[in-house]
N, C-alpha and C positions, 0 to 999 in steps of 0.2 A: 287312599285308593279304595275303590269299591270292587268287591268280588261279584262277578255275574255268572249265572248258570242258566242256560237255556234248556228247555225240554218241550216235548210235544210233537216233534217232527215225525215223519213216517212216509209210507208209500200210499198214495191216494189216486183214485181215478179222476180224470178230468171232469170238472163239474162238481167235484166233492168239496168238503170243507175240512179244515184243521184249525185248531187253536194252539198257538205257541205261548209258552210262559217263560219269563225271565225272572229268576229269583235273585235278589241282591242282598249283599251283606257288607257293611252293617245296616245301611239305610238308603232309601232313595228320597227321603223327605228333604225338600229344598233343592233337589237337583232338577234343573230345567233343561238339561241337554240329553235326556233319555231318548233313545231311538232304536229302531230295528233296521238292520242292513242285511243284504244278501249277496252271495257270490255264486254266480252260475259257472258251470264248467268252462274253463278257458276265458273267462271274462273278469273284469275288475269288480271289486266289491262296490255296491251301490246302496244309497240310502233308499229305504222303503217307506218309512214313516217316522215322524218325530212327535213327541208329546211333552212339550214344556210344562204343561199343567192340564188339569181336566178341561179347561175352557179353550185350549189351544191345541190343535192337531194338524199336522201337515202330512200330505201323502205324495208319493211319486205318481205321476200321471198314469202309469201303467197299472196301478192297483187301486186308484181312486174309485170309490163306489163298490169295491169288492172286499177290501180289507178294512178292518176297524182296529185301531190301536187304543189301548186303555191302560190305566195304572191304578193300583190300590196301594197307597202309601202305608196304610195300616198293616199290610202284609208284605211290604217291601217287594212288590211284584209288578211287573209290566206284562201286558198280554198283546197278542196279535191274533185277532180272529180273521181267518182267511176263508173267503167264500168263493164259489164258482172258480175253483182253481184251474189253471191252464198249464199246458206243458212248459210254457216259458217262465212259469213261476218256480220251476225246479232249481234248486241250489241249496247251499248251506246258509242258514239264517243265523245271524249274530245279533245280540243286543250290545249296545255300546253307549258310552257317555261322552258327549261332545263338550269340551270346555274351551271357551274363548280365551286366548287366541291360539291355543295349542292344537285344536282338532280333537279327534277321538282319542282319549287317553286310557280308557278302560274298555276291555273287550271280554265277552264270554268266549267259550270254546266252539260254540256253534251247534246247531242241530240241523240234520239233513231233511229236506223236503223233496220228495220225488213224485212228480205227477205224470201218470201214464194215460195214454188215450186208447 
Protein backbone atom coordinates (compact mmCIF):
# COMPACT_ATOMS: atom_id res chain seq x y z
CA UNK A 1 0.00 0.00 0.00
CA UNK A 2 1.10 3.55 -0.78
CA UNK A 3 0.56 6.41 1.65
CA UNK A 4 -0.65 9.59 -0.06
CA UNK A 5 -0.81 13.13 1.28
CA UNK A 6 -2.28 16.09 -0.58
CA UNK A 7 -1.41 19.74 -0.01
CA UNK A 8 -1.84 23.12 -1.68
CA UNK A 9 -5.57 23.65 -1.41
CA UNK A 10 -7.07 26.94 -0.35
CA UNK A 11 -9.49 29.77 -1.04
CA UNK A 12 -9.08 31.44 -4.41
CA UNK A 13 -11.00 33.91 -6.50
CA UNK A 14 -12.53 32.78 -9.78
CA UNK A 15 -9.99 33.09 -12.56
CA UNK A 16 -7.13 32.40 -10.18
CA UNK A 17 -4.66 29.55 -10.03
CA UNK A 18 -3.59 26.90 -7.54
CA UNK A 19 -1.16 24.01 -7.67
CA UNK A 20 -1.84 20.88 -5.64
CA UNK A 21 0.79 18.37 -4.60
CA UNK A 22 0.44 14.72 -3.68
CA UNK A 23 3.38 13.26 -1.78
CA UNK A 24 3.61 9.48 -1.82
CA UNK A 25 5.39 6.96 0.36
CA UNK A 26 7.28 4.80 -0.25
CA UNK A 27 7.31 5.38 -4.01
CA UNK A 28 5.29 6.08 -7.15
CA UNK A 29 7.88 4.59 -9.44
CA UNK A 30 6.22 2.04 -11.72
CA UNK A 31 2.70 3.01 -10.63
CA UNK A 32 0.60 3.82 -13.67
CA UNK A 33 -2.76 4.32 -11.95
CA UNK A 34 -2.02 7.71 -10.38
CA UNK A 35 -4.75 10.28 -10.58
CA UNK A 36 -6.54 13.27 -9.06
CA UNK A 37 -10.16 13.09 -8.04
CA UNK A 38 -12.52 15.63 -6.53
CA UNK A 39 -15.74 15.63 -4.60
CA UNK A 40 -17.99 18.65 -4.69
CA UNK A 41 -20.48 19.27 -1.89
CA UNK A 42 -23.42 16.91 -2.24
CA UNK A 43 -21.93 15.11 -5.24
CA UNK A 44 -20.09 11.90 -5.91
CA UNK A 45 -16.33 11.76 -6.19
CA UNK A 46 -15.19 12.11 -9.80
CA UNK A 47 -12.01 11.63 -11.74
CA UNK A 48 -10.26 14.87 -12.67
CA UNK A 49 -7.07 13.66 -14.34
CA UNK A 50 -4.84 10.61 -14.64
CA UNK A 51 -1.16 10.26 -15.42
CA UNK A 52 -0.07 6.70 -16.19
CA UNK A 53 3.34 8.08 -17.19
CA UNK A 54 4.91 11.31 -18.43
CA UNK A 55 3.80 10.60 -21.99
CA UNK A 56 0.20 9.81 -21.17
CA UNK A 57 -2.27 12.15 -19.47
CA UNK A 58 -6.05 12.04 -19.40
CA UNK A 59 -8.41 14.79 -18.30
CA UNK A 60 -12.09 15.16 -17.53
CA UNK A 61 -13.78 17.30 -20.14
CA UNK A 62 -14.64 19.98 -17.59
CA UNK A 63 -10.97 20.70 -16.80
CA UNK A 64 -9.28 20.01 -20.13
CA UNK A 65 -7.27 23.01 -21.24
CA UNK A 66 -7.24 24.52 -17.73
CA UNK A 67 -5.61 21.87 -15.53
CA UNK A 68 -2.24 20.20 -15.99
CA UNK A 69 -1.28 16.96 -14.26
CA UNK A 70 2.35 16.00 -13.81
CA UNK A 71 4.54 13.69 -11.77
CA UNK A 72 8.10 13.65 -10.52
CA UNK A 73 9.07 10.09 -9.70
CA UNK A 74 12.40 11.23 -8.22
CA UNK A 75 10.43 13.14 -5.58
CA UNK A 76 7.56 10.62 -5.33
CA UNK A 77 5.18 13.48 -5.95
CA UNK A 78 2.29 14.17 -8.31
CA UNK A 79 1.00 17.66 -9.08
CA UNK A 80 -2.14 19.30 -10.38
CA UNK A 81 -1.75 22.80 -11.77
CA UNK A 82 -5.17 24.41 -11.86
CA UNK A 83 -5.64 27.55 -13.94
CA UNK A 84 -8.62 29.80 -14.60
CA UNK A 85 -10.49 28.30 -11.67
CA UNK A 86 -14.27 28.39 -11.68
CA UNK A 87 -16.80 28.14 -8.86
CA UNK A 88 -17.71 24.66 -10.08
CA UNK A 89 -14.14 23.52 -9.38
CA UNK A 90 -14.87 23.84 -5.66
CA UNK A 91 -14.49 20.61 -3.74
CA UNK A 92 -12.16 18.34 -1.87
CA UNK A 93 -9.36 17.09 -4.10
CA UNK A 94 -7.91 13.65 -3.53
CA UNK A 95 -5.05 11.77 -5.04
CA UNK A 96 -5.63 8.10 -5.62
CA UNK A 97 -4.12 5.00 -7.17
CA UNK A 98 -6.27 2.90 -9.48
CA UNK A 99 -5.32 -0.76 -9.67
CA UNK A 100 -6.93 -3.06 -12.20
CA UNK A 101 -9.31 -4.82 -11.51
CA UNK A 102 -9.91 -3.48 -8.01
CA UNK A 103 -10.51 0.21 -8.66
CA UNK A 104 -8.94 2.90 -6.48
CA UNK A 105 -7.20 1.13 -3.62
CA UNK A 106 -5.16 3.98 -2.12
CA UNK A 107 -6.53 7.41 -1.17
CA UNK A 108 -5.12 10.49 0.44
CA UNK A 109 -7.18 12.45 2.96
CA UNK A 110 -7.86 15.28 0.55
CA UNK A 111 -7.28 19.01 0.34
CA UNK A 112 -10.05 21.59 0.05
CA UNK A 113 -10.26 23.97 -2.88
CA UNK A 114 -12.84 26.73 -2.60
CA UNK A 115 -13.38 29.11 -5.50
CA UNK A 116 -15.39 32.28 -4.95
CA UNK A 117 -16.63 34.76 -7.48
